[in-house]
C-alpha positions in Angstrom: 0.0 0.0 0.0 1.6 3.2 -1.1 0.8 6.5 0.3 0.5 9.7 -1.7 2.2 13.0 -1.0 0.3 16.1 -2.2 1.4 19.7 -2.0 -1.2 22.6 -1.9 -0.1 26.0 -3.2 -2.3 28.8 -1.9 -0.9 32.1 -3.1 -2.0 35.5 -4.2 -2.0 36.1 -8.1 -0.6 38.9 -10.0 -3.5 40.2 -12.3 -2.9 39.4 -15.9 0.9 38.8 -15.4 1.6 35.2 -16.3 5.4 35.6 -16.1 5.2 37.1 -12.6 2.9 34.2 -11.5 5.0 31.5 -13.0 8.1 33.0 -11.2 6.2 33.2 -7.9 5.0 29.6 -7.9 8.4 28.3 -9.2 10.0 29.9 -6.0 7.6 27.8 -3.8 7.8 24.6 -5.9 11.6 24.6 -5.7 11.4 24.7 -1.9 8.9 21.8 -1.6 9.9 18.7 0.2 9.6 15.3 -1.7 6.0 15.2 -3.2 4.1 13.3 -5.7 1.6 15.9 -6.8 1.7 19.6 -6.8 -1.7 21.5 -7.0 -2.0 25.2 -8.2 -5.2 27.3 -8.2 -7.7 27.9 -10.9 -6.3 30.3 -13.7 -3.0 30.4 -11.9 -1.3 32.5 -14.6 -3.7 35.3 -14.7 -6.3 35.4 -12.0 -10.0 34.7 -12.7 -10.4 36.9 -15.9 -13.0 37.0 -18.6 -10.5 38.7 -21.0 -9.8 35.4 -22.9 -8.7 37.1 -26.2 -6.0 39.0 -24.6 -4.8 36.4 -22.3 -5.3 32.9 -23.9 -2.3 30.8 -24.6 -1.9 27.6 -26.8 -1.1 24.3 -25.5 2.4 24.7 -26.7 2.8 28.1 -25.1 5.0 29.2 -22.2 2.8 28.2 -19.3 2.3 24.6 -20.3 5.9 24.3 -21.1 6.6 25.7 -17.7 4.5 23.1 -16.0 6.5 20.5 -17.9 9.7 21.9 -16.7 8.4 21.9 -13.1 7.0 18.4 -13.3 10.3 17.2 -14.6 12.4 19.1 -12.2 10.5 18.0 -9.1 9.7 14.5 -10.4 6.1 15.1 -9.5 2.7 15.7 -11.4 1.8 19.4 -11.5 -1.8 20.4 -12.1 -3.6 23.8 -12.4 -5.9 25.7 -14.8 -5.2 28.4 -17.3 -6.9 30.2 -20.3 -6.4 28.2 -23.4 -7.4 28.9 -27.0 -8.0 26.0 -29.4 -9.8 25.7 -32.5 -11.2 29.2 -32.2 -12.6 28.6 -28.8 -11.5 29.6 -25.3 -11.4 27.2 -22.4 -10.8 27.4 -18.6 -8.5 24.3 -18.9 -7.1 22.3 -16.1 -3.8 20.6 -17.3 -2.5 17.5 -15.6 1.3 17.5 -16.4 3.1 14.1 -15.9 6.7 13.5 -15.1 7.6 12.4 -18.5 6.2 15.5 -20.2 3.0 14.1 -21.4 -0.3 15.5 -20.1 -4.2 15.1 -19.9 -6.6 18.0 -19.6 -10.0 18.8 -18.3 -12.1 21.7 -19.5 -14.3 23.2 -16.8 -17.9 22.0 -17.1 -19.8 24.4 -15.0 -19.1 28.0 -16.0 -19.8 30.7 -13.5 -22.6 32.6 -15.1 -22.7 35.3 -12.6 -19.3 36.5 -13.6 -20.0 35.9 -17.4 -17.8 33.0 -17.7 -20.3 31.0 -19.8 -20.1 33.8 -22.4 -16.4 34.0 -22.4 -15.4 30.4 -22.4 -16.9 27.0 -23.9 -17.7 24.3 -21.4 -16.1 20.9 -21.3 -18.1 17.8 -21.8 -15.9 15.0 -20.4 -14.9 14.2 -16.8 -11.2 13.2 -16.4 -9.8 10.5 -14.2 -6.1 10.3 -14.0 -3.6 8.1 -12.2 -0.4 8.7 -10.2 1.3 6.1 -8.0 -1.7 3.8 -8.3 -4.2 6.4 -7.1 -7.0 7.5 -9.3 -7.6 11.2 -9.3 -10.7 13.2 -10.3 -9.7 16.9 -10.9 -12.4 19.6 -11.2 -12.6 23.2 -11.1 -14.3 25.7 -8.7 -18.0 26.2 -9.6 -18.1 22.3 -10.4 -18.1 21.9 -6.6 -21.8 23.0 -6.5 -23.0 20.1 -8.7 -22.7 16.7 -6.9 -23.9 14.6 -9.8 -20.9 15.7 -11.8 -18.5 14.2 -9.2 -20.5 11.2 -8.3 -18.4 8.3 -7.5 -20.7 5.4 -8.3 -19.4 2.9 -9.1 -16.1 3.8 -7.4 -13.7 5.2 -10.1 -11.5 7.5 -8.1 -9.6 7.8 -4.8 -9.0 11.5 -4.5 -11.3 14.4 -5.7 -9.5 17.7 -6.3 -11.1 21.1 -6.8 -8.9 24.1 -7.9 -10.6 27.4 -7.4 -10.9 31.2 -7.4 -13.6 31.1 -4.7 -14.7 34.4 -3.2 -14.4 35.2 0.5 -18.1 36.1 0.9 -19.2 32.5 0.0 -16.5 30.7 1.9 -19.1 28.8 4.0 -20.3 27.0 1.0 -16.7 26.1 -0.1 -15.9 24.7 3.4 -19.2 22.8 3.6 -19.3 21.2 0.3 -15.6 20.1 0.1 -16.4 18.0 3.3 -19.6 16.8 2.1 -18.0 15.6 -1.4 -15.4 13.6 0.6 -18.1 11.8 2.7 -20.5 11.1 0.0 -18.0 9.9 -2.5 -15.9 7.7 -0.1 -12.8 9.6 -1.3 -10.3 12.1 -0.2 -11.3 15.6 -1.2 -8.9 18.5 -1.5 -9.6 22.0 -2.5 -7.0 24.6 -3.4 -8.0 28.2 -3.6 -6.2 31.4 -4.1 -5.9 34.5 -1.7 -5.8 38.2 -2.1 -7.8 40.9 -3.8 -7.9 41.0 -7.6 -8.0 44.1 -10.0 -11.9 43.8 -9.9 -11.9 44.2 -6.2 -13.0 40.6 -5.5 -11.5 39.2 -2.3 -10.7 35.4 -2.2 -11.1 33.2 0.8 -8.1 30.9 0.6 -9.5 28.0 3.0 -7.5 25.4 1.1 -8.1 22.2 2.6 -8.1 18.4 2.7 -10.4 15.8 4.0 -10.3 12.2 4.4 -13.1 9.8 3.7 -14.9 10.5 6.9 -14.8 14.2 6.4 -12.1 14.6 8.9 -9.7 17.6 8.2 -6.2 16.9 7.2 -5.1 20.5 6.4 -6.7 23.9 6.4 -5.3 27.3 5.6 -7.5 30.4 5.9 -6.6 33.8 4.3 -2.9 33.8 4.4 -0.5 32.6 1.6 0.5 28.9 2.5 2.1 26.0 1.1 1.6 22.6 2.6 2.5 18.9 1.8 0.3 16.2 3.2 0.3 12.5 3.0 -2.9 10.5 1.9 -3.0 7.1 3.6 -3.7 4.2 1.4 -4.6 2.2 4.5 -7.3 4.7 5.5 -8.7 4.6 2.0 -8.9 0.7 1.8 -10.0 0.1 5.3 -12.8 2.8 5.4 -14.2 1.5 2.1 -14.3 -2.0 3.3 -15.8 -1.2 6.8 -18.3 1.4 5.4 -19.2 0.2 1.9 -22.2 2.6 1.6 -21.3 3.0 -2.2 -22.8 -0.5 -2.7 -26.2 0.9 -1.9 -26.1 3.8 -4.0 -28.7 4.4 -6.7 -27.4 3.5 -10.3 -27.9 6.2 -12.9 -26.2 7.4 -16.1 -25.3 11.0 -16.9 -26.1 12.4 -20.3 -23.9 15.4 -21.3 -24.7 17.5 -24.4 
């Protein structure tokens, strides 16, 4: 049974300045202890912006190349989302960069209409399950947290559910409550990585990056301050809890249709 080391990077972001943000994250990444997975927030290169035409990069652009460099340098998977242009459309795209330089991606499914995200970006249609060290991971983005059907773990297909976010301070109670609920209902570890600070639009971000085990017990939590932490996810806890409390066997079967 192999445990999983995961690093959560909760930082402030420079508005619309990808180079500055990459440099800031790199300084933190280079100081990390040994880890298997490095988690960056939503739109980590720009802040949560609707100015996609001015900010979008290609998949062969500098930020994806930087993620590849960090993954190879630290011998760890690096994940985070950024604004990507592809085939004439814009996506809030989560990139899962592997140690060997290959990657997978997930385009944010639920776009935050109250900020106009659904007008600026195209929604994703496919959920992503990826693997590291024998652990199956389901990575999702921010507003996806409010829609439990999209993360439904029936039948069991993942071990860790991860949300990266730009979640506002004024709705921090929802963030804290739903992360814990997703862990309990899906019999999986649940991790949320949010940014902190105030962006150029005056929006304050809660931080509250956190990790919960299968019982909803807190493994890590940081409030409004910048923080970098590395935690260990126990394979023994995962397997023993699922064996002793197999409530997933009584879950309602259903299929999810996606347009």
